[in-house]
C-alpha positions as a Markdown table, in Angstrom:
| # | Residue | x | y | z |
|---|---|---|---|---|
| 1 | Met | 0.0 | 0.0 | 0.0 |
| 2 | Leu | 1.3 | 3.5 | -0.8 |
| 3 | Asn | 2.1 | 5.7 | 2.1 |
| 4 | Leu | 0.5 | 9.0 | 2.8 |
| 5 | Phe | 3.4 | 10.9 | 1.1 |
| 6 | Gln | 3.1 | 8.9 | -2.1 |
| 7 | His | -0.7 | 9.4 | -2.2 |
| 8 | Leu | -0.3 | 13.2 | -1.8 |
| 9 | Ile | 2.2 | 13.4 | -4.6 |
| 10 | Met | 0.0 | 11.4 | -7.1 |
| 11 | Thr | -3.5 | 12.6 | -6.1 |
| 12 | Glu | -3.5 | 15.8 | -8.2 |
| 13 | Asn | -3.2 | 13.7 | -11.4 |
| 14 | Gly | -5.5 | 10.8 | -10.3 |
| 15 | Tyr | -2.8 | 8.3 | -10.8 |
| 16 | Val | -0.9 | 5.8 | -8.6 |
| 17 | Asn | 2.2 | 3.9 | -9.6 |
| 18 | Thr | 2.0 | 0.4 | -8.0 |
| 19 | Asn | 4.4 | -2.4 | -9.0 |
| 20 | Asn | 5.4 | -0.3 | -12.1 |
| 21 | Thr | 1.8 | -0.2 | -13.3 |
| 22 | Ile | 0.0 | 3.1 | -13.8 |
| 23 | Met | -3.6 | 2.9 | -12.7 |
| 24 | Lys | -6.1 | 5.7 | -12.9 |
| 25 | Thr | -8.1 | 5.8 | -9.7 |
| 26 | Lys | -10.3 | 8.1 | -7.5 |
| 27 | Leu | -8.0 | 8.9 | -4.6 |
| 28 | Ile | -9.7 | 11.9 | -3.0 |
| 29 | Pro | -11.8 | 9.8 | -0.6 |
| 30 | Ile | -8.8 | 7.7 | 0.4 |
| 31 | Ile | -6.6 | 10.8 | 1.0 |
| 32 | Thr | -9.4 | 12.5 | 3.0 |
| 33 | Leu | -9.8 | 9.4 | 5.2 |
| 34 | Ile | -6.0 | 9.0 | 5.8 |
| 35 | Ile | -5.6 | 12.7 | 6.7 |
| 36 | Ala | -8.7 | 12.6 | 9.0 |
| 37 | Val | -7.4 | 9.5 | 10.8 |
| 38 | Ser | -4.0 | 11.1 | 11.2 |
| 39 | Phe | -5.3 | 14.3 | 12.7 |
| 40 | Ser | -7.8 | 12.4 | 14.9 |
| 41 | Tyr | -5.0 | 10.3 | 16.3 |
| 42 | Lys | -3.2 | 13.5 | 17.3 |
| 43 | Gly | -6.3 | 15.0 | 18.8 |
| 44 | Val | -6.4 | 17.8 | 16.3 |
| 45 | Thr | -9.4 | 18.7 | 14.1 |
| 46 | Gln | -8.5 | 19.7 | 10.6 |
| 47 | Glu | -10.5 | 22.5 | 9.0 |
| 48 | Lys | -10.5 | 23.4 | 5.4 |
| 49 | Thr | -8.6 | 26.5 | 4.8 |
| 50 | Lys | -8.8 | 28.9 | 1.8 |
| 51 | Asp | -6.1 | 28.4 | -0.8 |
| 52 | Ile | -3.0 | 30.5 | -0.1 |
| 53 | Ile | -1.0 | 31.4 | -3.2 |
| 54 | Trp | 2.8 | 31.4 | -3.1 |
| 55 | His | 4.6 | 33.3 | -5.9 |
| 56 | Val | 7.1 | 31.3 | -8.0 |
| 57 | Lys | 10.3 | 33.2 | -8.8 |
| 58 | Ala | 13.7 | 32.6 | -10.2 |
| 59 | Phe | 16.5 | 33.8 | -8.0 |
| 60 | Lys | 20.3 | 34.2 | -7.9 |
| 61 | Pro | 22.0 | 35.7 | -4.8 |
| 62 | Asp | 23.5 | 38.6 | -6.7 |
| 63 | Ala | 20.4 | 39.3 | -8.8 |
| 64 | Lys | 16.8 | 40.3 | -8.4 |
| 65 | Phe | 13.9 | 37.9 | -8.5 |
| 66 | Leu | 12.7 | 37.0 | -12.0 |
| 67 | Arg | 9.1 | 36.3 | -12.8 |
| 68 | Ile | 8.1 | 32.8 | -13.8 |
| 69 | Lys | 5.3 | 32.4 | -16.3 |
| 70 | Ala | 3.6 | 29.9 | -18.5 |
| 71 | Phe | 3.6 | 30.7 | -22.2 |
| 72 | Asp | 1.2 | 29.4 | -24.7 |
| 73 | Ala | 1.9 | 28.9 | -28.4 |
| 74 | Arg | 0.8 | 32.5 | -29.2 |
| 75 | Gly | 3.1 | 33.9 | -26.5 |
| 76 | Arg | 0.4 | 34.8 | -24.0 |
| 77 | Lys | 1.7 | 34.7 | -20.4 |
| 78 | Tyr | 0.0 | 33.1 | -17.4 |
| 79 | Asp | 0.8 | 32.9 | -13.7 |
| 80 | Val | 2.7 | 30.0 | -12.2 |
| 81 | Lys | 2.0 | 29.6 | -8.5 |
| 82 | Ala | 2.5 | 27.1 | -5.6 |
| 83 | Ile | -0.9 | 26.3 | -4.0 |
| 84 | Gln | -1.2 | 25.9 | -0.2 |
| 85 | Asn | -4.6 | 24.4 | 0.7 |
| 86 | Ser | -4.0 | 23.4 | 4.3 |
| 87 | Asp | -1.7 | 24.2 | 7.2 |
| 88 | Gln | 0.9 | 21.9 | 5.7 |
| 89 | Thr | 3.6 | 23.9 | 3.9 |
| 90 | Ser | 6.4 | 21.4 | 3.5 |
| 91 | Leu | 5.2 | 20.0 | 0.1 |
| 92 | Leu | 3.1 | 22.2 | -2.2 |
| 93 | Asp | 1.7 | 21.6 | -5.7 |
| 94 | Val | 2.9 | 24.0 | -8.4 |
| 95 | Lys | 0.3 | 25.0 | -11.0 |
| 96 | Ala | -0.2 | 27.3 | -14.0 |
| 97 | Ile | -3.3 | 29.4 | -13.7 |
| 98 | Val | -4.8 | 29.6 | -17.2 |
| 99 | Lys | -8.2 | 31.3 | -17.8 |
| 100 | Gly | -9.4 | 30.4 | -14.4 |
| 101 | Lys | -8.2 | 26.8 | -14.5 |
| 102 | Thr | -5.2 | 25.3 | -12.6 |
| 103 | Leu | -3.0 | 23.2 | -14.8 |
| 104 | Pro | -0.4 | 20.7 | -13.5 |
| 105 | Val | 3.2 | 21.7 | -14.0 |
| 106 | Lys | 5.4 | 18.7 | -14.7 |
| 107 | Met | 8.9 | 17.8 | -15.8 |
| 108 | Leu | 8.7 | 16.0 | -19.1 |
| 109 | Val | 10.8 | 13.1 | -20.5 |
| 110 | Ile | 13.9 | 14.4 | -22.4 |
| 111 | Lys | 13.6 | 14.3 | -26.2 |
| 112 | Gly | 16.6 | 15.7 | -28.0 |
| 113 | Asp | 17.7 | 18.0 | -25.1 |
| 114 | Lys | 20.3 | 17.6 | -22.4 |
| 115 | Tyr | 17.9 | 19.0 | -19.8 |
| 116 | Tyr | 14.4 | 18.0 | -18.6 |
| 117 | Pro | 11.8 | 20.5 | -19.9 |
| 118 | Val | 9.3 | 22.0 | -17.4 |
| 119 | Lys | 5.9 | 22.4 | -18.8 |
| 120 | Ala | 2.2 | 23.0 | -17.9 |
| 121 | Ile | -0.2 | 20.5 | -19.4 |
| 122 | Ala | -3.8 | 21.5 | -20.4 |
| 123 | Glu | -6.7 | 19.1 | -20.4 |
| 124 | Asp | -6.6 | 18.7 | -24.2 |
| 125 | Gly | -2.8 | 17.8 | -24.1 |
| 126 | Thr | -1.7 | 21.2 | -25.1 |
| 127 | Ile | 1.7 | 22.1 | -23.6 |
| 128 | Leu | 2.6 | 25.5 | -22.2 |
| 129 | Asn | 6.3 | 26.4 | -21.7 |
| 130 | Ile | 7.5 | 27.5 | -18.3 |
| 131 | Lys | 10.0 | 30.3 | -18.5 |
| 132 | Ala | 11.6 | 33.1 | -16.5 |
| 133 | Ile | 11.6 | 36.7 | -17.5 |
| 134 | Thr | 14.5 | 39.1 | -16.8 |
| 135 | Glu | 14.1 | 42.7 | -16.0 |
| 136 | Asp | 15.1 | 43.7 | -19.5 |
| 137 | Gly | 12.6 | 41.2 | -21.0 |
| 138 | Lys | 14.8 | 38.3 | -21.9 |
| 139 | Ile | 13.0 | 34.9 | -21.8 |
| 140 | Leu | 14.9 | 32.1 | -20.0 |
| 141 | Pro | 14.0 | 28.4 | -20.2 |
| 142 | Val | 13.2 | 26.6 | -16.9 |
| 143 | Lys | 14.5 | 23.0 | -16.8 |
| 144 | Gly | 15.6 | 20.2 | -14.7 |
| 145 | Val | 19.4 | 20.2 | -14.9 |
| 146 | Ser | 20.6 | 17.5 | -12.5 |
| 147 | Lys | 19.4 | 14.7 | -10.3 |
| 148 | Ser | 20.1 | 13.7 | -6.7 |
| 149 | Gly | 18.3 | 10.5 | -5.8 |
| 150 | Asn | 14.6 | 11.2 | -6.4 |
| 151 | Ile | 15.1 | 15.0 | -6.5 |
| 152 | Val | 15.6 | 16.8 | -9.8 |
| 153 | His | 17.1 | 20.3 | -9.4 |
| 154 | Ile | 15.4 | 23.0 | -11.4 |
| 155 | Arg | 17.0 | 26.1 | -12.8 |
| 156 | Ala | 16.2 | 29.1 | -15.0 |
| 157 | Ile | 19.0 | 29.1 | -17.5 |
| 158 | Tyr | 20.7 | 32.1 | -19.2 |
| 159 | Asn | 22.9 | 31.2 | -22.2 |
| 160 | Asp | 23.7 | 27.8 | -20.6 |
| 161 | Thr | 26.2 | 29.6 | -18.3 |
| 162 | Val | 24.1 | 31.4 | -15.6 |
| 163 | Phe | 21.7 | 29.3 | -13.5 |
| 164 | Tyr | 19.0 | 30.7 | -11.3 |
| 165 | Asn | 17.3 | 28.8 | -8.5 |
| 166 | Val | 13.5 | 28.6 | -8.5 |
| 167 | Leu | 11.7 | 29.4 | -5.3 |
| 168 | Ala | 8.1 | 29.6 | -4.1 |
| 169 | Ile | 7.5 | 32.5 | -1.7 |
| 170 | Ser | 4.6 | 32.7 | 0.6 |
| 171 | Pro | 2.7 | 36.0 | 1.4 |
| 172 | Lys | 4.5 | 36.0 | 4.7 |
| 173 | Gly | 7.9 | 35.7 | 3.1 |
| 174 | Lys | 8.6 | 32.0 | 3.7 |
| 175 | Ala | 10.5 | 30.3 | 0.9 |
| 176 | Asn | 10.3 | 26.7 | -0.4 |
| 177 | Val | 12.5 | 25.4 | -3.2 |
| 178 | Val | 10.9 | 24.3 | -6.4 |
| 179 | Lys | 12.2 | 20.8 | -7.4 |
| 180 | Gly | 11.3 | 17.9 | -9.5 |
| 181 | Leu | 10.2 | 14.8 | -7.5 |
| 182 | Lys | 10.3 | 11.3 | -8.8 |
| 183 | Met | 8.2 | 8.5 | -7.2 |
| 184 | Ser | 9.6 | 5.6 | -9.3 |
| 185 | Thr | 12.8 | 4.6 | -11.0 |
| 186 | Glu | 11.1 | 4.4 | -14.4 |
| 187 | Glu | 11.9 | 7.1 | -17.0 |
| 188 | Val | 8.2 | 7.7 | -17.6 |
| 189 | Glu | 6.7 | 8.4 | -14.2 |
| 190 | Thr | 3.2 | 8.7 | -15.6 |
| 191 | Thr | 1.2 | 10.0 | -18.6 |
| 192 | Ile | -1.1 | 13.0 | -18.3 |
| 193 | His | -3.4 | 13.8 | -21.2 |
| 194 | Gly | -1.1 | 11.8 | -23.5 |
| 195 | Ile | 2.1 | 13.6 | -22.3 |
| 196 | Glu | 4.9 | 11.5 | -20.8 |
| 197 | Val | 6.0 | 12.9 | -17.4 |
| 198 | Phe | 9.4 | 12.4 | -16.0 |
| 199 | Ala | 8.9 | 14.0 | -12.6 |
| 200 | His | 6.3 | 16.0 | -10.6 |
| 201 | Ile | 7.0 | 19.6 | -9.7 |
| 202 | Lys | 6.7 | 20.5 | -6.0 |
| 203 | Ala | 7.6 | 23.4 | -3.8 |
| 204 | Ile | 9.6 | 21.7 | -1.0 |
| 205 | Gln | 10.5 | 23.0 | 2.4 |
| 206 | Gln | 14.3 | 23.6 | 2.3 |
| 207 | Ser | 15.2 | 21.3 | 5.2 |
| 208 | Asp | 13.3 | 18.5 | 3.5 |
| 209 | Tyr | 15.3 | 18.0 | 0.3 |
């Protein structure tokens, strides 16, 4: 049986990876039950909280924050945010907000590139590019550049020589690091709307990675 951490990672897509088999399932009731039991055991009552939006930015110590946006094929820009929907802040989903909908942001399987592309995936399988924007308007790709265990390090890249970290920043100024997170050893972690996914994108508490 998958543990709570694994369930939380996979719930947003409705998929579970068990014995290397991808199965589509309805996990929300299971997650709700597990969380309710966990909090009841601790004598704490969990109340639904309003979503808290964390801003996703690229950052380098000697530079200012850069905006991170999702770009569609026509060049239109959309916000990319980390979503906090409970008191838990150590592991947050990262989403693109497009025309009122939240789209999953994922790291895709490499195809003809040395880095893993980071993209948002629409319900019809359309892919939006995740990019950083400098103060002078330069557009930088955001990609997975290296891997440590099940963590894939994400950077905004300028001319393949300057690498910016990617952070999620809460309204109160708390910062999580945005990383790729793999739940299996398979190259293709799952498939979402026909798109092969290498890793999930999460905003992770800095002491947790």
